[in-house]
CHARMM-style PDB file with segment names, atoms N, HN, CA, C and O in Angstrom:
ATOM      1  N   UNK     1     -59.672-103.468 -16.559  1.00  0.00      PROA
ATOM      2  CA  UNK     1     -58.248-103.228 -16.685  1.00  0.00      PROA
ATOM      3  C   UNK     1     -57.482-103.798 -15.492  1.00  0.00      PROA
ATOM      4  O   UNK     1     -56.340-104.233 -15.640  1.00  0.00      PROA
ATOM      5  N   UNK     2     -58.100-103.798 -14.319  1.00  0.00      PROA
ATOM      6  HN  UNK     2     -59.028-103.445 -14.200  1.00  0.00      PROA
ATOM      7  CA  UNK     2     -57.428-104.324 -13.132  1.00  0.00      PROA
ATOM      8  C   UNK     2     -57.139-105.814 -13.272  1.00  0.00      PROA
ATOM      9  O   UNK     2     -56.098-106.295 -12.827  1.00  0.00      PROA
ATOM     10  N   UNK     3     -58.061-106.536 -13.888  1.00  0.00      PROA
ATOM     11  HN  UNK     3     -58.907-106.145 -14.250  1.00  0.00      PROA
ATOM     12  CA  UNK     3     -57.875-107.989 -14.019  1.00  0.00      PROA
ATOM     13  C   UNK     3     -56.700-108.304 -14.951  1.00  0.00      PROA
ATOM     14  O   UNK     3     -55.958-109.256 -14.711  1.00  0.00      PROA
ATOM     15  N   UNK     4     -56.533-107.520 -15.997  1.00  0.00      PROA
ATOM     16  HN  UNK     4     -57.136-106.747 -16.192  1.00  0.00      PROA
ATOM     17  CA  UNK     4     -55.420-107.723 -16.925  1.00  0.00      PROA
ATOM     18  C   UNK     4     -54.100-107.451 -16.201  1.00  0.00      PROA
ATOM     19  O   UNK     4     -53.143-108.212 -16.351  1.00  0.00      PROA
ATOM     20  N   UNK     5     -54.045-106.385 -15.428  1.00  0.00      PROA
ATOM     21  HN  UNK     5     -54.822-105.767 -15.306  1.00  0.00      PROA
ATOM     22  CA  UNK     5     -52.852-106.056 -14.651  1.00  0.00      PROA
ATOM     23  C   UNK     5     -52.541-107.158 -13.653  1.00  0.00      PROA
ATOM     24  O   UNK     5     -51.383-107.531 -13.466  1.00  0.00      PROA
ATOM     25  N   UNK     6     -53.574-107.672 -13.021  1.00  0.00      PROA
ATOM     26  HN  UNK     6     -54.514-107.369 -13.174  1.00  0.00      PROA
ATOM     27  CA  UNK     6     -53.390-108.759 -12.055  1.00  0.00      PROA
ATOM     28  C   UNK     6     -52.740-109.971 -12.716  1.00  0.00      PROA
ATOM     29  O   UNK     6     -51.778-110.527 -12.185  1.00  0.00      PROA
ATOM     30  N   UNK     7     -53.259-110.383 -13.870  1.00  0.00      PROA
ATOM     31  HN  UNK     7     -54.040-109.932 -14.301  1.00  0.00      PROA
ATOM     32  CA  UNK     7     -52.706-111.554 -14.548  1.00  0.00      PROA
ATOM     33  C   UNK     7     -51.276-111.308 -15.040  1.00  0.00      PROA
ATOM     34  O   UNK     7     -50.440-112.209 -14.977  1.00  0.00      PROA
ATOM     35  N   UNK     8     -50.992-110.111 -15.522  1.00  0.00      PROA
ATOM     36  HN  UNK     8     -51.671-109.378 -15.573  1.00  0.00      PROA
ATOM     37  CA  UNK     8     -49.630-109.796 -15.962  1.00  0.00      PROA
ATOM     38  C   UNK     8     -48.652-109.857 -14.792  1.00  0.00      PROA
ATOM     39  O   UNK     8     -47.570-110.433 -14.907  1.00  0.00      PROA
ATOM     40  N   UNK     9     -49.040-109.259 -13.667  1.00  0.00      PROA
ATOM     41  HN  UNK     9     -49.919-108.791 -13.573  1.00  0.00      PROA
ATOM     42  CA  UNK     9     -48.165-109.270 -12.497  1.00  0.00      PROA
ATOM     43  C   UNK     9     -48.008-110.684 -11.928  1.00  0.00      PROA
ATOM     44  O   UNK     9     -46.925-111.052 -11.473  1.00  0.00      PROA
ATOM     45  N   UNK    10     -49.067-111.462 -11.954  1.00  0.00      PROA
ATOM     46  HN  UNK    10     -49.947-111.163 -12.323  1.00  0.00      PROA
ATOM     47  CA  UNK    10     -48.987-112.845 -11.477  1.00  0.00      PROA
ATOM     48  C   UNK    10     -48.045-113.663 -12.342  1.00  0.00      PROA
ATOM     49  O   UNK    10     -47.226-114.423 -11.826  1.00  0.00      PROA
ATOM     50  N   UNK    11     -48.157-113.512 -13.654  1.00  0.00      PROA
ATOM     51  HN  UNK    11     -48.823-112.894 -14.073  1.00  0.00      PROA
ATOM     52  CA  UNK    11     -47.283-114.232 -14.572  1.00  0.00      PROA
ATOM     53  C   UNK    11     -45.823-113.836 -14.342  1.00  0.00      PROA
ATOM     54  O   UNK    11     -44.944-114.695 -14.284  1.00  0.00      PROA
ATOM     55  N   UNK    12     -45.571-112.538 -14.213  1.00  0.00      PROA
ATOM     56  HN  UNK    12     -46.285-111.839 -14.261  1.00  0.00      PROA
ATOM     57  CA  UNK    12     -44.210-112.050 -13.987  1.00  0.00      PROA
ATOM     58  C   UNK    12     -43.643-112.620 -12.695  1.00  0.00      PROA
ATOM     59  O   UNK    12     -42.486-113.039 -12.647  1.00  0.00      PROA
ATOM     60  N   UNK    13     -44.453-112.634 -11.664  1.00  0.00      PROA
ATOM     61  HN  UNK    13     -45.392-112.294 -11.703  1.00  0.00      PROA
ATOM     62  CA  UNK    13     -43.981-113.167 -10.387  1.00  0.00      PROA
ATOM     63  C   UNK    13     -43.654-114.653 -10.490  1.00  0.00      PROA
ATOM     64  O   UNK    13     -42.622-115.097  -9.988  1.00  0.00      PROA
ATOM     65  N   UNK    14     -44.528-115.424 -11.139  1.00  0.00      PROA
ATOM     66  HN  UNK    14     -45.366-115.063 -11.547  1.00  0.00      PROA
ATOM     67  CA  UNK    14     -44.297-116.865 -11.261  1.00  0.00      PROA
ATOM     68  C   UNK    14     -43.081-117.191 -12.126  1.00  0.00      PROA
ATOM     69  O   UNK    14     -42.364-118.154 -11.856  1.00  0.00      PROA
ATOM     70  N   UNK    15     -42.856-116.406 -13.142  1.00  0.00      PROA
ATOM     71  HN  UNK    15     -43.438-115.623 -13.362  1.00  0.00      PROA
ATOM     72  CA  UNK    15     -41.765-116.705 -14.072  1.00  0.00      PROA
ATOM     73  C   UNK    15     -40.419-116.168 -13.571  1.00  0.00      PROA
ATOM     74  O   UNK    15     -39.396-116.838 -13.714  1.00  0.00      PROA
ATOM     75  N   UNK    16     -40.414-114.973 -12.991  1.00  0.00      PROA
ATOM     76  HN  UNK    16     -41.245-114.429 -12.875  1.00  0.00      PROA
ATOM     77  CA  UNK    16     -39.138-114.329 -12.682  1.00  0.00      PROA
ATOM     78  C   UNK    16     -38.785-114.299 -11.205  1.00  0.00      PROA
ATOM     79  O   UNK    16     -37.602-114.289 -10.865  1.00  0.00      PROA
ATOM     80  N   UNK    17     -39.758-114.284 -10.327  1.00  0.00      PROA
ATOM     81  HN  UNK    17     -40.719-114.292 -10.603  1.00  0.00      PROA
ATOM     82  CA  UNK    17     -39.461-114.078  -8.914  1.00  0.00      PROA
ATOM     83  C   UNK    17     -39.502-115.346  -8.066  1.00  0.00      PROA
ATOM     84  O   UNK    17     -38.922-115.383  -6.981  1.00  0.00      PROA
ATOM     85  N   UNK    18     -40.174-116.373  -8.548  1.00  0.00      PROA
ATOM     86  HN  UNK    18     -40.645-116.343  -9.429  1.00  0.00      PROA
ATOM     87  CA  UNK    18     -40.305-117.603  -7.783  1.00  0.00      PROA
ATOM     88  C   UNK    18     -39.096-118.493  -8.049  1.00  0.00      PROA
ATOM     89  O   UNK    18     -38.662-118.634  -9.193  1.00  0.00      PROA
ATOM     90  N   UNK    19     -38.558-119.088  -6.996  1.00  0.00      PROA
ATOM     91  HN  UNK    19     -38.911-118.974  -6.067  1.00  0.00      PROA
ATOM     92  CA  UNK    19     -37.460-120.041  -7.141  1.00  0.00      PROA
ATOM     93  C   UNK    19     -38.051-121.451  -7.131  1.00  0.00      PROA
ATOM     94  O   UNK    19     -38.565-121.908  -6.110  1.00  0.00      PROA
ATOM     95  N   UNK    20     -37.977-122.120  -8.248  1.00  0.00      PROA
ATOM     96  HN  UNK    20     -37.560-121.749  -9.077  1.00  0.00      PROA
ATOM     97  CA  UNK    20     -38.550-123.456  -8.369  1.00  0.00      PROA
ATOM     98  C   UNK    20     -37.519-124.497  -7.947  1.00  0.00      PROA
ATOM     99  O   UNK    20     -36.333-124.329  -8.231  1.00  0.00      PROA
ATOM    100  N   UNK    21     -37.937-125.559  -7.280  1.00  0.00      PROA
ATOM    101  HN  UNK    21     -38.901-125.696  -7.049  1.00  0.00      PROA
ATOM    102  CA  UNK    21     -36.980-126.591  -6.840  1.00  0.00      PROA
ATOM    103  C   UNK    21     -36.440-127.391  -8.031  1.00  0.00      PROA
ATOM    104  O   UNK    21     -37.076-127.502  -9.079  1.00  0.00      PROA
ATOM    105  N   UNK    22     -35.243-127.939  -7.821  1.00  0.00      PROA
ATOM    106  HN  UNK    22     -34.726-127.848  -6.970  1.00  0.00      PROA
ATOM    107  CA  UNK    22     -34.645-128.772  -8.866  1.00  0.00      PROA
ATOM    108  C   UNK    22     -35.267-130.172  -8.827  1.00  0.00      PROA
ATOM    109  O   UNK    22     -36.021-130.506  -7.913  1.00  0.00      PROA
ATOM    110  N   UNK    23     -34.940-130.966  -9.817  1.00  0.00      PROA
ATOM    111  HN  UNK    23     -34.327-130.695 -10.559  1.00  0.00      PROA
ATOM    112  CA  UNK    23     -35.442-132.345  -9.880  1.00  0.00      PROA
ATOM    113  C   UNK    23     -34.952-133.143  -8.677  1.00  0.00      PROA
ATOM    114  O   UNK    23     -35.705-133.941  -8.119  1.00  0.00      PROA
ATOM    115  N   UNK    24     -33.707-132.940  -8.274  1.00  0.00      PROA
ATOM    116  HN  UNK    24     -33.095-132.292  -8.728  1.00  0.00      PROA
ATOM    117  CA  UNK    24     -33.163-133.654  -7.117  1.00  0.00      PROA
ATOM    118  C   UNK    24     -33.907-133.285  -5.840  1.00  0.00      PROA
ATOM    119  O   UNK    24     -34.218-134.154  -5.025  1.00  0.00      PROA
ATOM    120  N   UNK    25     -34.189-132.007  -5.665  1.00  0.00      PROA
ATOM    121  HN  UNK    25     -33.936-131.301  -6.327  1.00  0.00      PROA
ATOM    122  CA  UNK    25     -34.935-131.571  -4.486  1.00  0.00      PROA
ATOM    123  C   UNK    25     -36.341-132.154  -4.483  1.00  0.00      PROA
ATOM    124  O   UNK    25     -36.839-132.584  -3.443  1.00  0.00      PROA
ATOM    125  N   UNK    26     -36.977-132.167  -5.649  1.00  0.00      PROA
ATOM    126  HN  UNK    26     -36.572-131.817  -6.494  1.00  0.00      PROA
ATOM    127  CA  UNK    26     -38.327-132.723  -5.753  1.00  0.00      PROA
ATOM    128  C   UNK    26     -38.353-134.209  -5.445  1.00  0.00      PROA
ATOM    129  O   UNK    26     -39.236-134.679  -4.727  1.00  0.00      PROA
ATOM    130  N   UNK    27     -37.397-134.951  -5.979  1.00  0.00      PROA
ATOM    131  HN  UNK    27     -36.680-134.568  -6.562  1.00  0.00      PROA
ATOM    132  CA  UNK    27     -37.382-136.389  -5.735  1.00  0.00      PROA
ATOM    133  C   UNK    27     -37.065-136.687  -4.268  1.00  0.00      PROA
ATOM    134  O   UNK    27     -37.624-137.623  -3.695  1.00  0.00      PROA
ATOM    135  N   UNK    28     -36.188-135.916  -3.665  1.00  0.00      PROA
ATOM    136  HN  UNK    28     -35.734-135.157  -4.130  1.00  0.00      PROA
ATOM    137  CA  UNK    28     -35.869-136.088  -2.251  1.00  0.00      PROA
ATOM    138  C   UNK    28     -37.111-135.824  -1.395  1.00  0.00      PROA
ATOM    139  O   UNK    28     -37.415-136.585  -0.476  1.00  0.00      PROA
ATOM    140  N   UNK    29     -37.814-134.752  -1.703  1.00  0.00      PROA
ATOM    141  HN  UNK    29     -37.568-134.134  -2.450  1.00  0.00      PROA
ATOM    142  CA  UNK    29     -39.037-134.432  -0.956  1.00  0.00      PROA
ATOM    143  C   UNK    29     -40.100-135.508  -1.160  1.00  0.00      PROA
ATOM    144  O   UNK    29     -40.819-135.853  -0.223  1.00  0.00      PROA
ATOM    145  N   UNK    30     -40.204-136.034  -2.365  1.00  0.00      PROA
ATOM    146  HN  UNK    30     -39.620-135.754  -3.127  1.00  0.00      PROA
ATOM    147  CA  UNK    30     -41.195-137.078  -2.636  1.00  0.00      PROA
ATOM    148  C   UNK    30     -40.891-138.333  -1.823  1.00  0.00      PROA
ATOM    149  O   UNK    30     -41.811-138.970  -1.309  1.00  0.00      PROA
ATOM    150  N   UNK    31     -39.629-138.695  -1.700  1.00  0.00      PROA
ATOM    151  HN  UNK    31     -38.882-138.178  -2.117  1.00  0.00      PROA
ATOM    152  CA  UNK    31     -39.248-139.864  -0.907  1.00  0.00      PROA
ATOM    153  C   UNK    31     -39.589-139.634   0.562  1.00  0.00      PROA
ATOM    154  O   UNK    31     -40.093-140.537   1.230  1.00  0.00      PROA
ATOM    155  N   UNK    32     -39.322-138.457   1.056  1.00  0.00      PROA
ATOM    156  HN  UNK    32     -38.913-137.724   0.513  1.00  0.00      PROA
ATOM    157  CA  UNK    32     -39.642-138.138   2.452  1.00  0.00      PROA
ATOM    158  C   UNK    32     -41.145-138.247   2.693  1.00  0.00      PROA
ATOM    159  O   UNK    32     -41.575-138.798   3.707  1.00  0.00      PROA
ATOM    160  N   UNK    33     -41.935-137.729   1.773  1.00  0.00      PROA
ATOM    161  HN  UNK    33     -41.586-137.282   0.950  1.00  0.00      PROA
ATOM    162  CA  UNK    33     -43.401-137.796   1.916  1.00  0.00      PROA
ATOM    163  C   UNK    33     -43.883-139.242   1.869  1.00  0.00      PROA
ATOM    164  O   UNK    33     -44.766-139.622   2.638  1.00  0.00      PROA
ATOM    165  N   UNK    34     -43.314-140.055   0.977  1.00  0.00      PROA
ATOM    166  HN  UNK    34     -42.596-139.747   0.352  1.00  0.00      PROA
ATOM    167  CA  UNK    34     -43.728-141.457   0.889  1.00  0.00      PROA
ATOM    168  C   UNK    34     -43.385-142.221   2.166  1.00  0.00      PROA
ATOM    169  O   UNK    34     -44.201-142.999   2.659  1.00  0.00      PROA
ATOM    170  N   UNK    35     -42.196-142.005   2.698  1.00  0.00      PROA
ATOM    171  HN  UNK    35     -41.533-141.372   2.297  1.00  0.00      PROA
ATOM    172  CA  UNK    35     -41.788-142.689   3.926  1.00  0.00      PROA
ATOM    173  C   UNK    35     -42.667-142.250   5.098  1.00  0.00      PROA
ATOM    174  O   UNK    35     -43.107-143.080   5.894  1.00  0.00      PROA
ATOM    175  N   UNK    36     -42.917-140.951   5.200  1.00  0.00      PROA
ATOM    176  HN  UNK    36     -42.560-140.277   4.554  1.00  0.00      PROA
ATOM    177  CA  UNK    36     -43.767-140.447   6.281  1.00  0.00      PROA
ATOM    178  C   UNK    36     -45.186-141.007   6.155  1.00  0.00      PROA
ATOM    179  O   UNK    36     -45.799-141.359   7.163  1.00  0.00      PROA
ATOM    180  N   UNK    37     -45.707-141.093   4.949  1.00  0.00      PROA
ATOM    181  HN  UNK    37     -45.210-140.807   4.130  1.00  0.00      PROA
ATOM    182  CA  UNK    37     -47.043-141.644   4.729  1.00  0.00      PROA
ATOM    183  C   UNK    37     -47.100-143.116   5.112  1.00  0.00      PROA
ATOM    184  O   UNK    37     -48.072-143.569   5.717  1.00  0.00      PROA
ATOM    185  N   UNK    38     -46.064-143.856   4.762  1.00  0.00      PROA
ATOM    186  HN  UNK    38     -45.274-143.488   4.271  1.00  0.00      PROA
ATOM    187  CA  UNK    38     -46.006-145.274   5.113  1.00  0.00      PROA
ATOM    188  C   UNK    38     -45.964-145.455   6.629  1.00  0.00      PROA
ATOM    189  O   UNK    38     -46.664-146.305   7.177  1.00  0.00      PROA
ATOM    190  N   UNK    39     -45.141-144.653   7.300  1.00  0.00      PROA
ATOM    191  HN  UNK    39     -44.571-143.962   6.855  1.00  0.00      PROA
ATOM    192  CA  UNK    39     -45.061-144.744   8.762  1.00  0.00      PROA
ATOM    193  C   UNK    39     -46.397-144.393   9.411  1.00  0.00      PROA
ATOM    194  O   UNK    39     -46.822-145.061  10.353  1.00  0.00      PROA
ATOM    195  N   UNK    40     -47.046-143.372   8.923  1.00  0.00      PROA
ATOM    196  HN  UNK    40     -46.700-142.830   8.157  1.00  0.00      PROA
ATOM    197  CA  UNK    40     -48.351-142.986   9.463  1.00  0.00      PROA
ATOM    198  C   UNK    40     -49.379-144.087   9.227  1.00  0.00      PROA
ATOM    199  O   UNK    40     -50.189-144.373  10.109  1.00  0.00      PROA
ATOM    200  N   UNK    41     -49.357-144.704   8.056  1.00  0.00      PROA
ATOM    201  HN  UNK    41     -48.699-144.471   7.339  1.00  0.00      PROA
ATOM    202  CA  UNK    41     -50.274-145.801   7.765  1.00  0.00      PROA
ATOM    203  C   UNK    41     -50.024-146.983   8.698  1.00  0.00      PROA
ATOM    204  O   UNK    41     -50.970-147.624   9.154  1.00  0.00      PROA
ATOM    205  N   UNK    42     -48.768-147.270   8.979  1.00  0.00      PROA
ATOM    206  HN  UNK    42     -47.999-146.749   8.609  1.00  0.00      PROA
ATOM    207  CA  UNK    42     -48.454-148.373   9.896  1.00  0.00      PROA
ATOM    208  C   UNK    42     -48.909-148.071  11.322  1.00  0.00      PROA
ATOM    209  O   UNK    42     -49.379-148.966  12.025  1.00  0.00      PROA
ATOM    210  N   UNK    43     -48.776-146.831  11.748  1.00  0.00      PROA
ATOM    211  HN  UNK    43     -48.394-146.103  11.178  1.00  0.00      PROA
ATOM    212  CA  UNK    43     -49.247-146.442  13.077  1.00  0.00      PROA
ATOM    213  C   UNK    43     -50.765-146.585  13.162  1.00  0.00      PROA
ATOM    214  O   UNK    43     -51.287-147.106  14.148  1.00  0.00      PROA
ATOM    215  N   UNK    44     -51.467-146.128  12.139  1.00  0.00      PROA
ATOM    216  HN  UNK    44     -51.043-145.705  11.338  1.00  0.00      PROA
ATOM    217  CA  UNK    44     -52.931-146.248  12.122  1.00  0.00      PROA
ATOM    218  C   UNK    44     -53.338-147.719  12.103  1.00  0.00      PROA
ATOM    219  O   UNK    44     -54.288-148.101  12.786  1.00  0.00      PROA
ATOM    220  N   UNK    45     -52.640-148.547  11.336  1.00  0.00      PROA
ATOM    221  HN  UNK    45     -51.869-148.237  10.781  1.00  0.00      PROA
ATOM    222  CA  UNK    45     -52.927-149.980  11.304  1.00  0.00      PROA
ATOM    223  C   UNK    45     -52.741-150.600  12.680  1.00  0.00      PROA
ATOM    224  O   UNK    45     -53.581-151.380  13.130  1.00  0.00      PROA
ATOM    225  N   UNK    46     -51.643-150.258  13.351  1.00  0.00      PROA
ATOM    226  HN  UNK    46     -50.961-149.625  12.985  1.00  0.00      PROA
ATOM    227  CA  UNK    46     -51.392-150.801  14.690  1.00  0.00      PROA
ATOM    228  C   UNK    46     -52.486-150.368  15.665  1.00  0.00      PROA
ATOM    229  O   UNK    46     -52.950-151.175  16.471  1.00  0.00      PROA
ATOM    230  N   UNK    47     -52.895-149.114  15.599  1.00  0.00      PROA
ATOM    231  HN  UNK    47     -52.517-148.459  14.945  1.00  0.00      PROA
ATOM    232  CA  UNK    47     -53.967-148.631  16.474  1.00  0.00      PROA
ATOM    233  C   UNK    47     -55.277-149.352  16.188  1.00  0.00      PROA
ATOM    234  O   UNK    47     -56.005-149.713  17.112  1.00  0.00      PROA
ATOM    235  N   UNK    48     -55.577-149.564  14.905  1.00  0.00      PROA
ATOM    236  HN  UNK    48     -54.985-149.272  14.154  1.00  0.00      PROA
ATOM    237  CA  UNK    48     -56.806-150.240  14.512  1.00  0.00      PROA
ATOM    238  C   UNK    48     -56.824-151.686  15.007  1.00  0.00      PROA
ATOM    239  O   UNK    48     -57.825-152.144  15.557  1.00  0.00      PROA
ATOM    240  N   UNK    49     -55.724-152.398  14.813  1.00  0.00      PROA
ATOM    241  HN  UNK    49     -54.910-152.026  14.366  1.00  0.00      PROA
ATOM    242  CA  UNK    49     -55.660-153.788  15.260  1.00  0.00      PROA
ATOM    243  C   UNK    49     -55.736-153.887  16.780  1.00  0.00      PROA
ATOM    244  O   UNK    49     -56.376-154.792  17.316  1.00  0.00      PROA
ATOM    245  N   UNK    50     -55.084-152.959  17.472  1.00  0.00      PROA
ATOM    246  HN  UNK    50     -54.564-152.224  17.037  1.00  0.00      PROA
ATOM    247  CA  UNK    50     -55.135-152.946  18.931  1.00  0.00      PROA
ATOM    248  C   UNK    50     -56.557-152.709  19.420  1.00  0.00      PROA
ATOM    249  O   UNK    50     -57.042-153.413  20.305  1.00  0.00      PROA
ATOM    250  N   UNK    51     -57.220-151.720  18.841  1.00  0.00      PROA
ATOM    251  HN  UNK    51     -56.827-151.148  18.121  1.00  0.00      PROA
ATOM    252  CA  UNK    51     -58.590-151.414  19.235  1.00  0.00      PROA
ATOM    253  C   UNK    51     -59.520-152.599  18.935  1.00  0.00      PROA
ATOM    254  O   UNK    51     -60.410-152.914  19.725  1.00  0.00      PROA
ATOM    255  N   UNK    52     -59.302-153.250  17.785  1.00  0.00      PROA
ATOM    256  HN  UNK    52     -58.578-152.994  17.143  1.00  0.00      PROA
ATOM    257  CA  UNK    52     -60.122-154.410  17.438  1.00  0.00      PROA
ATOM    258  C   UNK    52     -59.957-155.530  18.470  1.00  0.00      PROA
ATOM    259  O   UNK    52     -60.943-156.141  18.883  1.00  0.00      PROA
ATOM    260  N   UNK    53     -58.726-155.799  18.883  1.00  0.00      PROA
ATOM    261  HN  UNK    53     -57.925-155.303  18.548  1.00  0.00      PROA
ATOM    262  CA  UNK    53     -58.482-156.856  19.866  1.00  0.00      PROA
ATOM    263  C   UNK    53     -59.060-156.498  21.235  1.00  0.00      PROA
ATOM    264  O   UNK    53     -59.592-157.358  21.937  1.00  0.00      PROA
ATOM    265  N   UNK    54     -58.952-155.227  21.606  1.00  0.00      PROA
ATOM    266  HN  UNK    54     -58.519-154.528  21.036  1.00  0.00      PROA
ATOM    267  CA  UNK    54     -59.535-154.798  22.879  1.00  0.00      PROA
ATOM    268  C   UNK    54     -61.049-154.970  22.854  1.00  0.00      PROA
ATOM    269  O   UNK    54     -61.638-155.452  23.822  1.00  0.00      PROA
ATOM    270  N   UNK    55     -61.674-154.579  21.755  1.00  0.00      PROA
ATOM    271  HN  UNK    55     -61.196-154.188  20.969  1.00  0.00      PROA
ATOM    272  CA  UNK    55     -63.133-154.699  21.657  1.00  0.00      PROA
ATOM    273  C   UNK    55     -63.565-156.170  21.644  1.00  0.00      PROA
ATOM    274  O   UNK    55     -64.579-156.518  22.249  1.00  0.00      PROA
ATOM    275  N   UNK    56     -62.812-157.029  20.965  1.00  0.00      PROA
ATOM    276  HN  UNK    56     -61.988-156.746  20.473  1.00  0.00      PROA
ATOM    277  CA  UNK    56     -63.135-158.454  20.982  1.00  0.00      PROA
ATOM    278  C   UNK    56     -63.053-159.011  22.399  1.00  0.00      PROA
ATOM    279  O   UNK    56     -63.902-159.803  22.806  1.00  0.00      PROA
ATOM    280  N   UNK    57     -62.042-158.603  23.144  1.00  0.00      PROA
ATOM    281  HN  UNK    57     -61.352-157.959  22.813  1.00  0.00      PROA
ATOM    282  CA  UNK    57     -61.886-159.063  24.522  1.00  0.00      PROA
ATOM    283  C   UNK    57     -63.052-158.575  25.381  1.00  0.00      PROA
ATOM    284  O   UNK    57     -63.587-159.338  26.185  1.00  0.00      PROA
ATOM    285  N   UNK    58     -63.444-157.333  25.221  1.00  0.00      PROA
ATOM    286  HN  UNK    58     -63.010-156.713  24.568  1.00  0.00      PROA
ATOM    287  CA  UNK    58     -64.563-156.792  25.984  1.00  0.00      PROA
ATOM    288  C   UNK    58     -65.859-157.532  25.653  1.00  0.00      PROA
ATOM    289  O   UNK    58     -66.618-157.906  26.548  1.00  0.00      PROA
ATOM    290  N   UNK    59     -66.102-157.738  24.360  1.00  0.00      PROA
ATOM    291  HN  UNK    59     -65.486-157.435  23.633  1.00  0.00      PROA
ATOM    292  CA  UNK    59     -67.327-158.446  23.954  1.00  0.00      PROA
ATOM    293  C   UNK    59     -67.327-159.885  24.420  1.00  0.00      PROA
ATOM    294  O   UNK    59     -68.380-160.409  24.784  1.00  0.00      PROA
ATOM    295  N   UNK    60     -66.177-160.541  24.420  1.00  0.00      PROA
ATOM    296  HN  UNK    60     -65.322-160.115  24.125  1.00  0.00      PROA
ATOM    297  CA  UNK    60     -66.141-161.938  24.873  1.00  0.00      PROA
ATOM    298  C   UNK    60     -66.408-162.025  26.381  1.00  0.00      PROA
ATOM    299  O   UNK    60     -66.965-163.018  26.849  1.00  0.00      PROA
ATOM    300  N   UNK    61     -66.028-161.022  27.128  1.00  0.00      PROA
ATOM    301  HN  UNK    61     -65.576-160.215  26.748  1.00  0.00      PROA
ATOM    302  CA  UNK    61     -66.299-161.000  28.560  1.00  0.00      PROA
ATOM    303  C   UNK    61     -67.789-160.722  28.818  1.00  0.00      PROA
ATOM    304  O   UNK    61     -68.397-161.337  29.694  1.00  0.00      PROA
ATOM    305  N   UNK    62     -68.357-159.810  28.063  1.00  0.00      PROA
ATOM    306  HN  UNK    62     -67.863-159.310  27.352  1.00  0.00      PROA
ATOM    307  CA  UNK    62     -69.743-159.397  28.300  1.00  0.00      PROA
ATOM    308  C   UNK    62     -70.769-160.380  27.753  1.00  0.00      PROA
ATOM    309  O   UNK    62     -71.860-160.499  28.310  1.00  0.00      PROA
ATOM    310  N   UNK    63     -70.444-161.083  26.678  1.00  0.00      PROA
ATOM    311  HN  UNK    63     -69.558-160.987  26.225  1.00  0.00      PROA
ATOM    312  CA  UNK    63     -71.454-161.952  26.057  1.00  0.00      PROA
ATOM    313  C   UNK    63     -71.020-163.388  26.048  1.00  0.00      PROA
ATOM    314  OT1 UNK    63     -71.751-164.251  25.563  1.00  0.00      PROA
TER     315      UNK     63
END
């Protein structure tokens, strides 16, 4: 009986008590996430290329 009560209360909370974002809010948030992801990817790319060049320089000196 507890499990049935749990599901009923969960459904009620999701349907009546939760405030769902509008389409405009969702699209705005999606754009922010995409831009942030792109910036993070560019930072990681820059770090990777920098590290690669440093390692090439070190190896060329040593060998």
